C-alpha positions, 0 to 999 in steps of 0.5 A: 681694214686697219692693215694700211698705215700712213707713210708718216706713221711707219716709224710708230708702233701699232699700239701708239696709233689711234684706234678707229674709234679714237680717230673718229672722235678726233675727226668729229671734234675737228669737223665741229671746230671747223663748222663752228668757225665758219663765217659766210659773207654775202648771203641773203639772211632775210630770205633764209630766216623767212624760209626757216633755214637759219637756226642760230640757237642750235649747235651743229651736231654730227649724227653719223657717228 
């Protein structure tokens, strides 16, 4: 692991690249930003509230990392 480099990173020195933990942190923050900005149209909010599927008071957290 860590042996391959993206084509756009070929001109960068290895110490200038993200470490795996830094890359995971950046990805986690990016996913949180995307999830936080989603707006879904045309869904049955009443049914979802009845079935306990909507949690507006909770912030989405990624648990994998």
